[in-house]
N, CA and C atoms of all chains as a GROMACS GRO file, in nm:
protein
  576
    1MET      N    1  -1.466  -1.829   2.545
    1MET     CA    2  -1.560  -1.820   2.656
    1MET      C    3  -1.603  -1.674   2.676
    2ASN      N    4  -1.730  -1.650   2.699
    2ASN     CA    5  -1.777  -1.513   2.717
    2ASN      C    6  -1.790  -1.479   2.866
    3PHE      N    7  -1.753  -1.356   2.898
    3PHE     CA    8  -1.766  -1.311   3.036
    3PHE      C    9  -1.865  -1.195   3.038
    4LYS      N   10  -1.971  -1.216   3.113
    4LYS     CA   11  -2.072  -1.111   3.120
    4LYS      C   12  -2.031  -1.014   3.232
    5ASN      N   13  -2.021  -0.888   3.197
    5ASN     CA   14  -1.986  -0.788   3.298
    5ASN      C   15  -2.102  -0.692   3.314
    6SER      N   16  -2.168  -0.699   3.430
    6SER     CA   17  -2.285  -0.614   3.454
    6SER      C   18  -2.245  -0.475   3.500
    7GLY      N   19  -2.117  -0.456   3.534
    7GLY     CA   20  -2.071  -0.326   3.582
    7GLY      C   21  -2.102  -0.305   3.729
    8LYS      N   22  -2.150  -0.412   3.795
    8LYS     CA   23  -2.181  -0.400   3.938
    8LYS      C   24  -2.084  -0.486   4.017
    9GLY      N   25  -2.051  -0.439   4.134
    9GLY     CA   26  -1.958  -0.515   4.218
    9GLY      C   27  -1.815  -0.473   4.193
   10ASP      N   28  -1.733  -0.492   4.295
   10ASP     CA   29  -1.592  -0.450   4.293
   10ASP      C   30  -1.516  -0.501   4.172
   11SER      N   31  -1.531  -0.633   4.152
   11SER     CA   32  -1.453  -0.700   4.049
   11SER      C   33  -1.486  -0.647   3.910
   12ASN      N   34  -1.616  -0.631   3.883
   12ASN     CA   35  -1.658  -0.584   3.751
   12ASN      C   36  -1.616  -0.439   3.726
   13ILE      N   37  -1.626  -0.360   3.830
   13ILE     CA   38  -1.586  -0.219   3.816
   13ILE      C   39  -1.436  -0.210   3.787
   14LEU      N   40  -1.360  -0.291   3.862
   14LEU     CA   41  -1.214  -0.294   3.840
   14LEU      C   42  -1.182  -0.338   3.697
   15GLN      N   43  -1.256  -0.440   3.651
   15GLN     CA   44  -1.231  -0.490   3.515
   15GLN      C   45  -1.260  -0.381   3.411
   16ASN      N   46  -1.371  -0.310   3.432
   16ASN     CA   47  -1.405  -0.204   3.336
   16ASN      C   48  -1.301  -0.093   3.336
   17GLN      N   49  -1.256  -0.057   3.456
   17GLN     CA   50  -1.156   0.049   3.465
   17GLN      C   51  -1.025   0.004   3.400
   18PHE      N   52  -0.987  -0.120   3.428
   18PHE     CA   53  -0.863  -0.170   3.370
   18PHE      C   54  -0.873  -0.179   3.217
   19THR      N   55  -0.989  -0.222   3.168
   19THR     CA   56  -1.008  -0.233   3.022
   19THR      C   57  -0.993  -0.096   2.955
   20ALA      N   58  -1.053   0.006   3.020
   20ALA     CA   59  -1.043   0.141   2.964
   20ALA      C   60  -0.898   0.187   2.962
   21TYR      N   61  -0.828   0.162   3.073
   21TYR     CA   62  -0.686   0.199   3.086
   21TYR      C   63  -0.603   0.128   2.980
   22LEU      N   64  -0.632  -0.001   2.966
   22LEU     CA   65  -0.558  -0.083   2.870
   22LEU      C   66  -0.581  -0.037   2.726
   23GLN      N   67  -0.707  -0.005   2.696
   23GLN     CA   68  -0.739   0.036   2.558
   23GLN      C   69  -0.663   0.162   2.518
   24VAL      N   70  -0.652   0.256   2.612
   24VAL     CA   71  -0.577   0.379   2.582
   24VAL      C   72  -0.430   0.345   2.557
   25ALA      N   73  -0.375   0.259   2.644
   25ALA     CA   74  -0.233   0.221   2.630
   25ALA      C   75  -0.210   0.148   2.498
   26LEU      N   76  -0.300   0.058   2.463
   26LEU     CA   77  -0.285  -0.019   2.338
   26LEU      C   78  -0.292   0.072   2.216
   27ARG      N   79  -0.388   0.166   2.221
   27ARG     CA   80  -0.404   0.258   2.108
   27ARG      C   81  -0.277   0.343   2.089
   28ARG      N   82  -0.222   0.389   2.203
   28ARG     CA   83  -0.098   0.469   2.195
   28ARG      C   84   0.016   0.387   2.140
   29ARG      N   85   0.026   0.262   2.188
   29ARG     CA   86   0.136   0.174   2.145
   29ARG      C   87   0.125   0.149   1.995
   30LYS      N   88   0.001   0.124   1.950
   30LYS     CA   89  -0.021   0.096   1.807
   30LYS      C   90   0.017   0.218   1.724
   31ARG      N   91  -0.023   0.335   1.772
   31ARG     CA   92   0.007   0.459   1.698
   31ARG      C   93   0.158   0.478   1.687
   32ASN      N   94   0.230   0.459   1.798
   32ASN     CA   95   0.376   0.472   1.796
   32ASN      C   96   0.440   0.369   1.704
   33TYR      N   97   0.388   0.247   1.711
   33TYR     CA   98   0.442   0.138   1.628
   33TYR      C   99   0.426   0.172   1.480
   34LEU      N  100   0.306   0.218   1.443
   34LEU     CA  101   0.281   0.249   1.301
   34LEU      C  102   0.366   0.368   1.255
   35ALA      N  103   0.383   0.465   1.345
   35ALA     CA  104   0.465   0.582   1.310
   35ALA      C  105   0.608   0.538   1.284
   36LYS      N  106   0.658   0.448   1.369
   36LYS     CA  107   0.794   0.398   1.354
   36LYS      C  108   0.809   0.321   1.223
   37GLN      N  109   0.707   0.238   1.194
   37GLN     CA  110   0.708   0.160   1.069
   37GLN      C  111   0.715   0.253   0.948
   38ALA      N  112   0.634   0.359   0.953
   38ALA     CA  113   0.628   0.453   0.841
   38ALA      C  114   0.764   0.520   0.822
   39LEU      N  115   0.830   0.551   0.934
   39LEU     CA  116   0.961   0.614   0.930
   39LEU      C  117   1.064   0.521   0.864
   40TYR      N  118   1.060   0.393   0.903
   40TYR     CA  119   1.152   0.296   0.844
   40TYR      C  120   1.128   0.282   0.694
   41LEU      N  121   0.999   0.278   0.658
   41LEU     CA  122   0.964   0.262   0.516
   41LEU      C  123   1.017   0.378   0.433
   42ASN      N  124   1.009   0.500   0.490
   42ASN     CA  125   1.057   0.618   0.417
   42ASN      C  126   1.207   0.614   0.399
   43ARG      N  127   1.276   0.559   0.500
   43ARG     CA  128   1.422   0.556   0.494
   43ARG      C  129   1.473   0.450   0.398
   44GLU      N  130   1.398   0.342   0.390
   44GLU     CA  131   1.441   0.232   0.304
   44GLU      C  132   1.435   0.271   0.157
   45ILE      N  133   1.534   0.227   0.080
   45ILE     CA  134   1.528   0.251  -0.064
   45ILE      C  135   1.475   0.123  -0.126
   46SER      N  136   1.355   0.132  -0.179
   46SER     CA  137   1.296   0.012  -0.236
   46SER      C  138   1.364  -0.022  -0.369
   47GLU      N  139   1.343  -0.144  -0.414
   47GLU     CA  140   1.409  -0.190  -0.536
   47GLU      C  141   1.370  -0.108  -0.658
   48GLU      N  142   1.244  -0.061  -0.656
   48GLU     CA  143   1.198   0.018  -0.770
   48GLU      C  144   1.274   0.150  -0.778
   49ASP      N  145   1.310   0.204  -0.661
   49ASP     CA  146   1.379   0.332  -0.658
   49ASP      C  147   1.521   0.325  -0.712
   50THR      N  148   1.580   0.204  -0.706
   50THR     CA  149   1.719   0.194  -0.748
   50THR      C  150   1.732   0.197  -0.901
   51GLY      N  151   1.620   0.185  -0.973
   51GLY     CA  152   1.622   0.184  -1.119
   51GLY      C  153   1.687   0.306  -1.182
   52PRO      N  154   1.633   0.426  -1.159
   52PRO     CA  155   1.686   0.543  -1.228
   52PRO      C  156   1.821   0.591  -1.177
   53LEU      N  157   1.871   0.534  -1.067
   53LEU     CA  158   1.996   0.583  -1.008
   53LEU      C  159   2.116   0.580  -1.103
   54PRO      N  160   2.140   0.470  -1.176
   54PRO     CA  161   2.256   0.469  -1.265
   54PRO      C  162   2.252   0.580  -1.369
   55ILE      N  163   2.131   0.617  -1.415
   55ILE     CA  164   2.118   0.722  -1.515
   55ILE      C  165   2.163   0.854  -1.454
   56ILE      N  166   2.120   0.881  -1.331
   56ILE     CA  167   2.159   1.004  -1.264
   56ILE      C  168   2.311   1.004  -1.247
   57ALA      N  169   2.366   0.888  -1.207
   57ALA     CA  170   2.510   0.878  -1.187
   57ALA      C  171   2.584   0.909  -1.317
   58GLN      N  172   2.530   0.859  -1.429
   58GLN     CA  173   2.595   0.883  -1.559
   58GLN      C  174   2.597   1.033  -1.591
   59ASP      N  175   2.482   1.099  -1.571
   59ASP     CA  176   2.472   1.243  -1.598
   59ASP      C  177   2.572   1.319  -1.514
   60PHE      N  178   2.581   1.278  -1.389
   60PHE     CA  179   2.667   1.345  -1.294
   60PHE      C  180   2.813   1.329  -1.335
   61GLU      N  181   2.847   1.205  -1.374
   61GLU     CA  182   2.985   1.177  -1.414
   61GLU      C  183   3.026   1.256  -1.537
   62ALA      N  184   2.930   1.273  -1.631
   62ALA     CA  185   2.961   1.344  -1.755
   62ALA      C  186   3.003   1.488  -1.728
   63GLU      N  187   2.948   1.546  -1.622
   63GLU     CA  188   2.978   1.685  -1.590
   63GLU      C  189   3.108   1.702  -1.512
   64LEU      N  190   3.160   1.592  -1.459
   64LEU     CA  191   3.282   1.601  -1.380
   64LEU      C  192   3.404   1.609  -1.471
   65SER      N  193   3.508   1.672  -1.418
   65SER     CA  194   3.631   1.681  -1.500
   65SER      C  195   3.694   1.543  -1.511
   66TYR      N  196   3.777   1.526  -1.612
   66TYR     CA  197   3.842   1.397  -1.638
   66TYR      C  198   3.929   1.355  -1.519
   67GLU      N  199   4.003   1.454  -1.468
   67GLU     CA  200   4.095   1.429  -1.357
   67GLU      C  201   4.019   1.375  -1.234
   68PHE      N  202   3.907   1.440  -1.208
   68PHE     CA  203   3.827   1.399  -1.092
   68PHE      C  204   3.772   1.259  -1.112
   69GLN      N  205   3.732   1.232  -1.237
   69GLN     CA  206   3.678   1.098  -1.267
   69GLN      C  207   3.781   0.990  -1.244
   70VAL      N  208   3.906   1.017  -1.290
   70VAL     CA  209   4.013   0.919  -1.273
   70VAL      C  210   4.035   0.894  -1.125
   71GLU      N  211   4.041   1.003  -1.049
   71GLU     CA  212   4.064   0.991  -0.906
   71GLU      C  213   3.950   0.913  -0.840
   72ASN      N  214   3.831   0.942  -0.888
   72ASN     CA  215   3.713   0.874  -0.836
   72ASN      C  216   3.720   0.724  -0.863
   73ASP      N  217   3.765   0.688  -0.984
   73ASP     CA  218   3.777   0.546  -1.020
   73ASP      C  219   3.879   0.477  -0.931
   74VAL      N  220   3.992   0.547  -0.908
   74VAL     CA  221   4.097   0.490  -0.823
   74VAL      C  222   4.043   0.471  -0.681
   75LEU      N  223   3.965   0.570  -0.637
   75LEU     CA  224   3.907   0.561  -0.503
   75LEU      C  225   3.813   0.440  -0.493
   76LEU      N  226   3.735   0.421  -0.598
   76LEU     CA  227   3.642   0.306  -0.600
   76LEU      C  228   3.720   0.176  -0.595
   77GLN      N  229   3.831   0.171  -0.672
   77GLN     CA  230   3.916   0.051  -0.672
   77GLN      C  231   3.973   0.029  -0.532
   78ALA      N  232   4.019   0.140  -0.472
   78ALA     CA  233   4.077   0.131  -0.338
   78ALA      C  234   3.973   0.078  -0.239
   79LEU      N  235   3.851   0.128  -0.253
   79LEU     CA  236   3.744   0.082  -0.163
   79LEU      C  237   3.713  -0.065  -0.186
   80ALA      N  238   3.725  -0.107  -0.313
   80ALA     CA  239   3.697  -0.247  -0.346
   80ALA      C  240   3.802  -0.340  -0.285
   81GLN      N  241   3.923  -0.285  -0.259
   81GLN     CA  242   4.030  -0.366  -0.199
   81GLN      C  243   3.999  -0.400  -0.053
   82LEU      N  244   3.920  -0.315   0.010
   82LEU     CA  245   3.891  -0.336   0.152
   82LEU      C  246   3.793  -0.451   0.170
   83SER      N  247   3.796  -0.509   0.289
   83SER     CA  248   3.699  -0.615   0.317
   83SER      C  249   3.563  -0.550   0.341
   84GLU      N  250   3.458  -0.630   0.333
   84GLU     CA  251   3.321  -0.580   0.348
   84GLU      C  252   3.306  -0.506   0.482
   85ARG      N  253   3.365  -0.563   0.584
   85ARG     CA  254   3.354  -0.509   0.720
   85ARG      C  255   3.424  -0.372   0.730
   86GLU      N  256   3.544  -0.367   0.669
   86GLU     CA  257   3.620  -0.242   0.672
   86GLU      C  258   3.547  -0.132   0.597
   87ARG      N  259   3.488  -0.173   0.482
   87ARG     CA  260   3.416  -0.076   0.398
   87ARG      C  261   3.295  -0.020   0.472
   88MET      N  262   3.220  -0.110   0.536
   88MET     CA  263   3.100  -0.066   0.609
   88MET      C  264   3.139   0.030   0.721
   89PHE      N  265   3.249  -0.002   0.786
   89PHE     CA  266   3.298   0.079   0.898
   89PHE      C  267   3.335   0.219   0.849
   90LEU      N  268   3.410   0.222   0.739
   90LEU     CA  269   3.456   0.349   0.682
   90LEU      C  270   3.338   0.434   0.635
   91LEU      N  271   3.247   0.369   0.562
   91LEU     CA  272   3.132   0.442   0.507
   91LEU      C  273   3.039   0.491   0.617
   92ALA      N  274   3.026   0.410   0.723
   92ALA     CA  275   2.939   0.449   0.835
   92ALA      C  276   2.993   0.578   0.898
   93HIS      N  277   3.125   0.587   0.909
   93HIS     CA  278   3.183   0.706   0.973
   93HIS      C  279   3.182   0.826   0.879
   94VAL      N  280   3.216   0.801   0.753
   94VAL     CA  281   3.231   0.913   0.659
   94VAL      C  282   3.095   0.962   0.606
   95LEU      N  283   3.014   0.868   0.558
   95LEU     CA  284   2.888   0.909   0.494
   95LEU      C  285   2.775   0.926   0.595
   96ASP      N  286   2.760   0.830   0.686
   96ASP     CA  287   2.648   0.838   0.782
   96ASP      C  288   2.684   0.918   0.906
   97GLU      N  289   2.810   0.959   0.914
   97GLU     CA  290   2.858   1.040   1.027
   97GLU      C  291   2.833   0.974   1.162
   98VAL      N  292   2.853   0.841   1.166
   98VAL     CA  293   2.840   0.769   1.292
   98VAL      C  294   2.969   0.792   1.370
   99GLY      N  295   2.956   0.832   1.496
   99GLY     CA  296   3.074   0.864   1.576
   99GLY      C  297   3.155   0.741   1.614
  100PHE      N  298   3.280   0.764   1.651
  100PHE     CA  299   3.367   0.654   1.692
  100PHE      C  300   3.310   0.582   1.816
  101ASP      N  301   3.249   0.661   1.905
  101ASP     CA  302   3.195   0.600   2.028
  101ASP      C  303   3.087   0.497   1.996
  102VAL      N  304   2.999   0.531   1.900
  102VAL     CA  305   2.891   0.439   1.861
  102VAL      C  306   2.949   0.317   1.790
  103LEU      N  307   3.043   0.344   1.697
  103LEU     CA  308   3.106   0.234   1.622
  103LEU      C  309   3.182   0.142   1.718
  104ALA      N  310   3.248   0.202   1.816
  104ALA     CA  311   3.324   0.123   1.914
  104ALA      C  312   3.231   0.030   1.990
  105GLN      N  313   3.115   0.085   2.027
  105GLN     CA  314   3.017   0.005   2.102
  105GLN      C  315   2.965  -0.111   2.016
  106GLU      N  316   2.938  -0.081   1.889
  106GLU     CA  317   2.885  -0.184   1.798
  106GLU      C  318   2.985  -0.297   1.777
  107ARG      N  319   3.114  -0.262   1.768
  107ARG     CA  320   3.216  -0.361   1.738
  107ARG      C  321   3.281  -0.418   1.863
  108GLY      N  322   3.243  -0.368   1.978
  108GLY     CA  323   3.299  -0.418   2.103
  108GLY      C  324   3.445  -0.377   2.120
  109LEU      N  325   3.480  -0.260   2.066
  109LEU     CA  326   3.619  -0.211   2.079
  109LEU      C  327   3.620  -0.085   2.164
  110SER      N  328   3.741  -0.038   2.194
  110SER     CA  329   3.751   0.088   2.268
  110SER      C  330   3.743   0.202   2.167
  111TYR      N  331   3.719   0.322   2.219
  111TYR     CA  332   3.708   0.441   2.134
  111TYR      C  333   3.840   0.461   2.058
  112LYS      N  334   3.951   0.447   2.134
  112LYS     CA  335   4.084   0.469   2.076
  112LYS      C  336   4.113   0.364   1.967
  113GLY      N  337   4.075   0.240   1.997
  113GLY     CA  338   4.098   0.131   1.902
  113GLY      C  339   4.024   0.156   1.771
  114THR      N  340   3.900   0.206   1.782
  114THR     CA  341   3.818   0.235   1.664
  114THR      C  342   3.880   0.350   1.584
  115ALA      N  343   3.924   0.454   1.655
  115ALA     CA  344   3.984   0.569   1.587
  115ALA      C  345   4.112   0.526   1.514
  116THR      N  346   4.192   0.442   1.580
  116THR     CA  347   4.316   0.393   1.519
  116THR      C  348   4.283   0.312   1.394
  117ALA      N  349   4.182   0.225   1.404
  117ALA     CA  350   4.143   0.141   1.290
  117ALA      C  351   4.101   0.229   1.173
  118TYR      N  352   4.028   0.338   1.204
  118TYR     CA  353   3.980   0.429   1.100
  118TYR      C  354   4.099   0.497   1.029
  119TYR      N  355   4.194   0.548   1.110
  119TYR     CA  356   4.307   0.618   1.048
  119TYR      C  357   4.396   0.521   0.971
  120ARG      N  358   4.403   0.396   1.018
  120ARG     CA  359   4.480   0.293   0.946
  120ARG      C  360   4.414   0.266   0.809
  121LEU      N  361   4.281   0.264   0.810
  121LEU     CA  362   4.208   0.242   0.684
  121LEU      C  363   4.232   0.356   0.586
  122CYS      N  364   4.227   0.479   0.639
  122CYS     CA  365   4.249   0.597   0.554
  122CYS      C  366   4.388   0.590   0.492
  123GLU      N  367   4.485   0.553   0.575
  123GLU     CA  368   4.625   0.542   0.530
  123GLU      C  369   4.635   0.437   0.419
  124LYS      N  370   4.564   0.326   0.441
  124LYS     CA  371   4.565   0.215   0.344
  124LYS      C  372   4.513   0.265   0.208
  125ILE      N  373   4.403   0.340   0.211
  125ILE     CA  374   4.343   0.392   0.087
  125ILE      C  375   4.438   0.492   0.022
  126ARG      N  376   4.496   0.581   0.105
  126ARG     CA  377   4.586   0.683   0.052
  126ARG      C  378   4.704   0.616  -0.019
  127LYS      N  379   4.761   0.515   0.046
  127LYS     CA  380   4.877   0.447  -0.013
  127LYS      C  381   4.839   0.380  -0.145
  128TYR      N  382   4.721   0.316  -0.147
  128TYR     CA  383   4.674   0.248  -0.268
  128TYR      C  384   4.658   0.350  -0.381
  129MET      N  385   4.597   0.464  -0.348
  129MET     CA  386   4.571   0.566  -0.450
  129MET      C  387   4.701   0.627  -0.501
  130GLU      N  388   4.796   0.650  -0.412
  130GLU     CA  389   4.925   0.706  -0.455
  130GLU      C  390   4.998   0.608  -0.546
  131GLY      N  391   4.988   0.482  -0.516
  131GLY     CA  392   5.053   0.377  -0.597
  131GLY      C  393   4.993   0.369  -0.735
  132LYS      N  394   4.864   0.399  -0.747
  132LYS     CA  395   4.794   0.383  -0.875
  132LYS      C  396   4.806   0.505  -0.965
  133LYS      N  397   4.838   0.622  -0.907
  133LYS     CA  398   4.841   0.746  -0.985
  133LYS      C  399   4.953   0.749  -1.087
  134MET      N  400  -1.495  -2.038   3.890
  134MET     CA  401  -1.390  -1.959   3.825
  134MET      C  402  -1.355  -1.834   3.908
  135MET      N  403  -1.227  -1.802   3.910
  135MET     CA  404  -1.179  -1.689   3.989
  135MET      C  405  -1.231  -1.558   3.931
  136ASN      N  406  -1.270  -1.464   4.019
  136ASN     CA  407  -1.317  -1.337   3.962
  136ASN      C  408  -1.200  -1.249   3.920
  137PHE      N  409  -1.232  -1.147   3.846
  137PHE     CA  410  -1.127  -1.067   3.783
  137PHE      C  411  -1.036  -0.999   3.885
  138LYS      N  412  -1.098  -0.951   3.993
  138LYS     CA  413  -1.020  -0.878   4.093
  138LYS      C  414  -0.910  -0.966   4.153
  139GLU      N  415  -0.950  -1.087   4.192
  139GLU     CA  416  -0.852  -1.180   4.251
  139GLU      C  417  -0.741  -1.210   4.149
  140LEU      N  418  -0.786  -1.240   4.029
  140LEU     CA  419  -0.690  -1.273   3.921
  140LEU      C  420  -0.593  -1.156   3.897
  141PHE      N  421  -0.649  -1.038   3.894
  141PHE     CA  422  -0.570  -0.919   3.866
  141PHE      C  423  -0.467  -0.894   3.976
  142LEU      N  424  -0.513  -0.908   4.100
  142LEU     CA  425  -0.422  -0.884   4.213
  142LEU      C  426  -0.308  -0.985   4.212
  143GLN      N  427  -0.342  -1.110   4.178
  143GLN     CA  428  -0.238  -1.213   4.170
  143GLN      C  429  -0.137  -1.180   4.060
  144ALA      N  430  -0.192  -1.139   3.945
  144ALA     CA  431  -0.104  -1.105   3.832
  144ALA      C  432  -0.015  -0.988   3.868
  145LYS      N  433  -0.072  -0.891   3.935
  145LYS     CA  434   0.003  -0.772   3.976
  145LYS      C  435   0.116  -0.809   4.073
  146ALA      N  436   0.089  -0.915   4.151
  146ALA     CA  437   0.191  -0.960   4.247
  146ALA      C  438   0.300  -1.042   4.177
  147GLY      N  439   0.279  -1.070   4.049
  147GLY     CA  440   0.384  -1.140   3.973
  147GLY      C  441   0.353  -1.286   3.943
  148ASP      N  442   0.228  -1.328   3.966
  148ASP     CA  443   0.191  -1.467   3.936
  148ASP      C  444   0.178  -1.484   3.784
  149LEU      N  445   0.265  -1.568   3.728
  149LEU     CA  446   0.268  -1.583   3.582
  149LEU      C  447   0.141  -1.646   3.527
  150GLN      N  448   0.087  -1.743   3.604
  150GLN     CA  449  -0.037  -1.810   3.556
  150GLN      C  450  -0.153  -1.710   3.550
  151ALA      N  451  -0.159  -1.623   3.650
  151ALA     CA  452  -0.265  -1.522   3.651
  151ALA      C  453  -0.246  -1.426   3.534
  152GLU      N  454  -0.121  -1.391   3.507
  152GLU     CA  455  -0.092  -1.302   3.393
  152GLU      C  456  -0.140  -1.366   3.263
  153GLU      N  457  -0.110  -1.496   3.251
  153GLU     CA  458  -0.151  -1.568   3.130
  153GLU      C  459  -0.302  -1.570   3.116
  154ALA      N  460  -0.371  -1.590   3.231
  154ALA     CA  461  -0.518  -1.595   3.229
  154ALA      C  462  -0.576  -1.461   3.183
  155ILE      N  463  -0.515  -1.352   3.231
  155ILE     CA  464  -0.562  -1.219   3.190
  155ILE      C  465  -0.534  -1.197   3.041
  156LEU      N  466  -0.415  -1.241   3.000
  156LEU     CA  467  -0.377  -1.229   2.859
  156LEU      C  468  -0.479  -1.302   2.771
  157GLU      N  469  -0.521  -1.420   2.820
  157GLU     CA  470  -0.618  -1.500   2.745
  157GLU      C  471  -0.753  -1.428   2.736
  158ARG      N  472  -0.792  -1.365   2.848
  158ARG     CA  473  -0.920  -1.294   2.848
  158ARG      C  474  -0.920  -1.175   2.752
  159TYR      N  475  -0.804  -1.110   2.744
  159TYR     CA  476  -0.797  -0.990   2.660
  159TYR      C  477  -0.748  -1.019   2.517
  160GLN      N  478  -0.731  -1.148   2.489
  160GLN     CA  479  -0.678  -1.183   2.356
  160GLN      C  480  -0.764  -1.131   2.239
  161PRO      N  481  -0.897  -1.140   2.248
  161PRO     CA  482  -0.976  -1.087   2.136
  161PRO      C  483  -0.949  -0.939   2.109
  162LEU      N  484  -0.933  -0.860   2.217
  162LEU     CA  485  -0.904  -0.718   2.202
  162LEU      C  486  -0.766  -0.698   2.138
  163LEU      N  487  -0.669  -0.776   2.186
  163LEU     CA  488  -0.532  -0.766   2.133
  163LEU      C  489  -0.529  -0.804   1.985
  164LEU      N  490  -0.602  -0.911   1.952
  164LEU     CA  491  -0.604  -0.955   1.812
  164LEU      C  492  -0.667  -0.848   1.722
  165LYS      N  493  -0.773  -0.788   1.773
  165LYS     CA  494  -0.841  -0.684   1.694
  165LYS      C  495  -0.749  -0.564   1.673
  166MET      N  496  -0.678  -0.527   1.781
  166MET     CA  497  -0.589  -0.411   1.771
  166MET      C  498  -0.466  -0.439   1.685
  167ALA      N  499  -0.433  -0.569   1.670
  167ALA     CA  500  -0.313  -0.605   1.592
  167ALA      C  501  -0.340  -0.610   1.442
  168LEU      N  502  -0.462  -0.576   1.403
  168LEU     CA  503  -0.493  -0.572   1.259
  168LEU      C  504  -0.454  -0.436   1.202
  169VAL      N  505  -0.377  -0.439   1.094
  169VAL     CA  506  -0.341  -0.314   1.026
  169VAL      C  507  -0.393  -0.326   0.883
  170ASN      N  508  -0.488  -0.242   0.849
  170ASN     CA  509  -0.557  -0.248   0.720
  170ASN      C  510  -0.611  -0.388   0.692
  171GLY      N  511  -0.666  -0.449   0.795
  171GLY     CA  512  -0.726  -0.581   0.780
  171GLY      C  513  -0.628  -0.697   0.779
  172VAL      N  514  -0.499  -0.666   0.796
  172VAL     CA  515  -0.397  -0.772   0.796
  172VAL      C  516  -0.337  -0.784   0.936
  173PHE      N  517  -0.328  -0.908   0.984
  173PHE     CA  518  -0.274  -0.931   1.118
  173PHE      C  519  -0.123  -0.904   1.118
  174ASP      N  520  -0.079  -0.818   1.210
  174ASP     CA  521   0.064  -0.786   1.221
  174ASP      C  522   0.120  -0.854   1.346
  175GLU      N  523   0.199  -0.958   1.322
  175GLU     CA  524   0.253  -1.039   1.432
  175GLU      C  525   0.339  -0.955   1.528
  176ASP      N  526   0.424  -0.870   1.471
  176ASP     CA  527   0.512  -0.787   1.555
  176ASP      C  528   0.431  -0.693   1.644
  177LEU      N  529   0.330  -0.634   1.583
  177LEU     CA  530   0.244  -0.543   1.660
  177LEU      C  531   0.174  -0.619   1.772
  178TYR      N  532   0.128  -0.741   1.742
  178TYR     CA  533   0.060  -0.825   1.842
  178TYR      C  534   0.153  -0.847   1.962
  179GLN      N  535   0.279  -0.878   1.933
  179GLN     CA  536   0.378  -0.900   2.039
  179GLN      C  537   0.394  -0.772   2.124
  180GLU      N  538   0.401  -0.660   2.056
  180GLU     CA  539   0.416  -0.533   2.126
  180GLU      C  540   0.296  -0.508   2.218
  181LEU      N  541   0.177  -0.540   2.167
  181LEU     CA  542   0.056  -0.517   2.245
  181LEU      C  543   0.050  -0.610   2.366
  182CYS      N  544   0.098  -0.734   2.348
  182CYS     CA  545   0.102  -0.828   2.461
  182CYS      C  546   0.193  -0.772   2.570
  183ILE      N  547   0.307  -0.716   2.529
  183ILE     CA  548   0.400  -0.656   2.626
  183ILE      C  549   0.333  -0.538   2.696
  184THR      N  550   0.259  -0.460   2.616
  184THR     CA  551   0.188  -0.345   2.674
  184THR      C  552   0.089  -0.390   2.779
  185LEU      N  553   0.017  -0.500   2.752
  185LEU     CA  554  -0.080  -0.552   2.848
  185LEU      C  555  -0.010  -0.589   2.979
  186ILE      N  556   0.101  -0.660   2.968
  186ILE     CA  557   0.175  -0.701   3.088
  186ILE      C  558   0.221  -0.576   3.166
  187ARG      N  559   0.267  -0.475   3.091
  187ARG     CA  560   0.312  -0.352   3.157
  187ARG      C  561   0.195  -0.283   3.228
  188CYS      N  562   0.080  -0.285   3.161
  188CYS     CA  563  -0.038  -0.219   3.218
  188CYS      C  564  -0.080  -0.286   3.349
  189ILE      N  565  -0.067  -0.419   3.355
  189ILE     CA  566  -0.102  -0.491   3.478
  189ILE      C  567  -0.014  -0.438   3.592
  190ARG      N  568   0.113  -0.415   3.560
  190ARG     CA  569   0.207  -0.366   3.664
  190ARG      C  570   0.178  -0.222   3.702
  191THR      N  571   0.140  -0.141   3.603
  191THR     CA  572   0.130   0.003   3.630
  191THR      C  573  -0.009   0.050   3.672
  192PHE      N  574  -0.112  -0.032   3.652
  192PHE     CA  575  -0.249   0.012   3.683
  192PHE      C  576  -0.268   0.031   3.834
   0.00000   0.00000   0.00000
C-alpha cells in the first residue's frame, strides 16, 4: 500500500522527521554490523588457509632439536589423553589467554574452582609426560 | 486509516499492534537496507527491525 506524504500537517511532518531519524540510525547499524562481520571473517581461518599449514609445521619441526621434538610428541600425546572439554579449557587459558574469571563464567563455576581444575589438568599432563620419558 | 502521529504515539506508549503497523510501513526501507551487495542478509534485517523498535522509543 502506498502512503502519500505531502509534508503538510502535523502527522506528515512527524513522519518525515522520524523517517530521517530512522534512516540515520539504520545506516549506522548497518555500518557497525558490516564492520563486525568483516572482523569475524578476518579472524576465521578458512579451509583454503589450512592447506599450507602442515608444510610450515614440517619446516619448523626440522629445525627443532631432537630432544625438543620428543618432548613435543609426548606433550601432544598427553593432550590427546584429555577430554575435548578439558583440552579446550586448557588451550583457551594457555594460548588464547582467557582469564579464569571469564572461563568460570562460561562454565558456571567459581573462580577458585576453575583455577583448581586448571592446576589439576597441568598436574595430569606433567604426570603423563614424566611417565612417558 | 489511523494517521501516522496517532499510530506513532501509540507505539511509543508500548502498543504492540501499533509497533507492528509502523514496522509494516517501514518494511520496504528495512528490506532495502538489508541488502548487502545485492544479497538479502536475514541477520542484518533482524538487527534493523530491532533498531526501528528502538528508534520508536528514543525519538
